[in-house]
N, C-alpha and C positions, 0 to 999 in steps of 0.2 A: 069655307073647304073649297069652293070654285074654285078660287082665287088661287089656290095650293093646286090642284089639281092641272091648272093651264101652267104655272110657272114650273113644276118637277120636271117634267119631260124638257124643257128648255135649259134649266141648271143641269139636268142629267148629261145631255148632247154636249153642252160647252164642258164639261169636265171631263167626258170622253176625248175630244178632239185636244185638250189641251195636255192629256197625257201620250199623245204619238210622240215618239221617239225622233229626235234630228238625226239623219244618216249623212256620214261624213264622207272626205273623198273617195274612201274605199268602196264606198256601196257599189253592189253587184246588181246588174241587170234594174229593169223597170225606169218608170219616169223619173224617181230619184236621182239614177246613176246618169239618165239623158240632160235632166237639169244641169246637173254639176259639171258636166263635159262641154254643154253650151257657155257654160258660165267661163270655163276656161278657155275656149273658143274667141268667145267675146273678149276677154283682155288681149289676147295674142293678137286679134284684128286689130284694137284700138293701138297696140304698140307697132304694128305694120302699116298703120295707116289707112288701113283696108276699109274705106267707106261704103262700098258695096256689101259687104259682109253685113257691116252693122245695120246697113237699111233693112238688109232682108231679115235680120234676126229680130227687129226692133220693134215694137208696136207703134202706131200712128200717134199717140197720145202719151208716149215715153214720157216720163220727166227724173231730172238728177238732181239731187239737191246737195251741193257742196258743203261742206265742214259743219259741225257741229254744234253750232250756235244755238240752232232751234230747239236741241234738248233742252237748255235751260231758258227757255221765254225767248230768245233772240231771234234776229232775222238770221237765214242763212247767208254766207258770205255771197254766194252764186246760186240760181235754179236754172237749170238748163230744159228746153225742151228738145225732142227730137233733131229738129231743125238746127238749131244752136248747138246741141252738144256733137250732131255728124261733121259739123264745120271744123270742129277740133279734131276731129278724126282724121276727115279731109286733110288739114295744115298739118299734121303729124305732128302734133303738139306732145304728145305722148310717145316717151322714146321704151319705155318699160311699164307694164302693169302687170305685174306678177301676183295672183293670187297664191298665199303661203297656207292658207287656212280656211275651209269652206265648210260649211256644214248644211242640209236642208230640211225643211219641215214640208211635207206635201199634207194638200187640202183639196183632192180631187184635180181639178184642173187649174188650181192656183199652189205655186211653190214659192216659199218663202226662202232665201238664203241669208246666209250670215257669215260673217268671216273677216279676213283680213288681208291687206295687198299693201305692195311696196310699190310707188311708182317713180318715174323720171320723167321731167317734162324739159322740153327745151322753150325758149321764146319767155323765160321768168329768171329773175334774178337766181345767181349761182346757189344763195343760201337758201333758196325754197325748190331748186330743183329736183330733190328727193325727197320724198314725202310716204308717210303710213299713214294708212286708215282703216277703222274697222267700220264696217258695212252692214247694212241689211238692204237687200234686193228682193223684187217681187217678181216672177213670171206668171204669164197666164197661157193655157194652151187654146188656140183659137183654130179652128178647121184643121185638128190635127197636129198643128205645129206649138211649139212652145216659143214665146215672144218674151223678151224683154221688156218688162213695163215700167220699172221705178228703181230708183237707187236713191238713197241716205245713208249719208255719212252718219254714224253714232258716235265715233270717237276720232277725232282728227281735225285736221290733219297733223302731223308732228313731222318735222322737218330735220333733216341732216345734210351734210355734206357731201355723203355717199353713202352706199346701200349698207356698208357695215354698221354706221352709226345708228341705223335704224333698226338695229337687232331687239329683238324682244320688246319692241314698241308698239 
C-alpha cells in the first residue's frame, strides 16, 4: 500500500499536465502568445540574416537537429549548436523561413511549440532550395526572458522546386 500512495500523486500530476490544451497562433495574451510571437520573429530574423537578434533570443546551449532520420533510430542529417547555426544566419543561407502552422504547450517556464514551415535556402542545389518541415521547438524563460533552446525536425525535409510544390506537405 505504501508504494501506491507514493505513485498515485505522480500519476495524477502527469495526467493533469498531459491534458493541457495546446494554444494556436490566435492565442490572446500571456506567455503562450509571447512565445508564438517570438517564434515568428526568429523565423523572420533567420530569413533576413539578422544574427544579432538570433544571438539575443537564443540560449547559449541551443541545439538544432536537422532532418527526421532520428525518428526511426538513424543519425540526423546534421546537428547545429548555437555557434554553427548562427553562422548560417550570418551567411544569410535562408531566404525564407515562413511558419504557417504553430501551436504551443505551456509548462511554466518551459514552452514546447510544434508546427510547420516552408523554407528557401541559397548555396544549395536548386532541387533542394525549397523545403517543408514539421518541427518541435523548446523555449525556456530565464531571467524573465524567453529563449529559444532547441529545434527538432520531426518530419522532413520535403523538397520542391518552388513554394507551390510544397503546398500541403
